[in-house]
N, C-alpha and C positions, 0 to 999 in steps of 0.2 A: 579445531579452530580457536584460535586463542580470542577470548573476548577482550574488547577494548574497555579502559577504564569506566565511560561514562555507564556503559552497558550494566556492568559489574555493580557499580553505585546503584544504579536504579535497582537492581535485584536485592540488593541488601537492603535499600529502603523498604522495598514492597514486604520483605520477609519481618523486617521490623514492626511495621505497620502495613497491613493487607489494603487499608484503604488508601494508601499512598497512590497518588496520580500525577504521574512525571509528566511537564511540560516542556517541552525543547525550548532553550531560552537564547535566541541570537537576533538582535535588530539587524535591518539592512538599510542600507542609504545608498541611493543611484541619482544622480544628477537631481537633487533638491527632492526626491520621491522618499519619504521615509516610511518604512514598515515595522511597525513596533512588533515584540513577542506575541502580543495578541492578534495584531493582523496575521502574521505568518502563520498563527496555529491555527486560526480560521480557514486560511486557505488550506493548510494541511488537514484539516477535518473534512473540508470538501473534496478533498484529493482521496482520502482515506474511505469516505463513504461512497465515492465513485468506484474506486477499487473493490470494495467488498461487495458492492451492487452488482458490478458487471461480470465479476468473477464467481460470484455465488452460483450461478446455474452450471459454469463448467467444472467447479468443484463438486455439486451435487451429480451432475452426470457421470463424473468419474467414480463416483462412490456406488452409482444405479449401475454402470456397466459392470463393476465389478463385483456386484451385489452377491451373485453365487460364490466368489472365493471369500467374500467377508463373513465367515461364520467363526465359530469355535472350534468347529471341526475340521480345520484345515492340516493338513498332513505332508511334510515335507520330502515325503517318500511317493507323491504322487506327480512328480516331475516340475513342481513349481520353481521358478527361479529364485535367485536370493531376492531381486527386486519385488518379485510377487509376495514372498514370505514377509518382507520388511512393510510391504504395504498393507497387507492383511494384519498384521501386529499394530500398525499405527490405526488403520480404521475400526478394528476391535476396541482399541482405547478410544476412538472417536466416538461411538455408537453413544456413548453417554452423552454428547453434546450435538444437538441438531446443527447441520451445515448452515441453515438459515439462519441461527442465533449468533453467527461471528460478529464481533465488535472490534473497536480499535485495541480494547485489553487482549484481545488473541492474538495480535500482532507482535512478533519477536521485537525486542527493543533494537536490536542492530538494523533491522527492516525499518523501524521509524527514523531511526536516523537516517537511514538511506533515504528514504522518502521525503524527509526534511531538508536535506541536501539538494536534492532533485528540484525541490520547489526553488530554492535559493538560486541554483544554477539557473532555472528556468526565467525568474526574475531579471537576474542579469543578462542574459541573453536576449530576451525579449526588449527590453530596455524601458527605461522611465516613461515614456510618450506612450507607448503600447499598453503597458502595464496601468497607467493613469487611464487612459481610454476604458479599458476593460472594467476597472473599479468604479469608473464614474456612470457605466450603463447597468453594471450587473454588482453584485456583492462579492466579498471575498470568498466565500464558501463556493459562489459559481463558479469563480476564477480557477478554485482548487479542481472543481469538478471537470472543468473543462481542459484542464491540463492533462488529467488522466484520460479522458476521452478522446482527445486529440492525439496525445502520445502514443498511444494503442489503436489507433485508427478505428474506431467504435462507429464511426458513420455519423458522427456528433461531435460537439466541440464549439471551438472559436468561431467556424463559419456560419453557424446557427444565429449569429446575433449581428451580422453585417457592420464591423469594427470597420475603420477607417485603416487601422494597422492590424487586419486580420493577418497577413502574411507574417508578419514580424512573429506574432503570438504562434503562430501554427507552426512556423519554421524551428521556433525556440523550444517547444514541446515534443515535435517529431525528432529533432536531434538529442533528446532525450535517449531515444532508441525504445522501443516496445520492451515491456516487461510484466510478468504477471505474478501471480501468488500460488504459494504451493504447500502443502500441509508438511511441516518437517517431523523428523524423528522425535522431536520434543512435544510433539502435538499443538506447535504454535503454527500461525501462519507467517510465511516468509517471503519477500519479495525475492523474484529470481535473480536481481541485480545487487542484493544485499552481498556483502562477502563476510 
């Protein structure tokens, strides 16, 4: 997979300065509603927090269900498939980090970019009136959480708030299609829709 220029730049900056914390930067304006870089990153933070929180249990269950195979004693002559061997290698590397301690920094840069693009697409598709209502009744962080929860049909999200424009918000989130997190060969978390 060829990395895009932005991802490569993030990686180089992080190597030069390990404390480098990149922020995605693009303002958005729709029908006189202006969301600046800080607004969009706060929405993204809610989205990512919700993603990590809801996917944590599934990732942990995946690890626990394969706990018998996740040892240093695996042998590829015992009939393990190539996928099982790959998973065992990944999990052996991951044993140094608890599944419960994943943070935004553990998400692959390409996946962060995809999440940011999904947030922008959601905002444009929901429209300024619906977004404005959501932001007047809750904060930006909650908006991001609701996008993730509604998008993935977790049984929570926009309908919890009795918005007048709930339909627009729900349809815009569901049109993004469901997505999940997985552990890549690079020991980073990836969204299943990032390429």
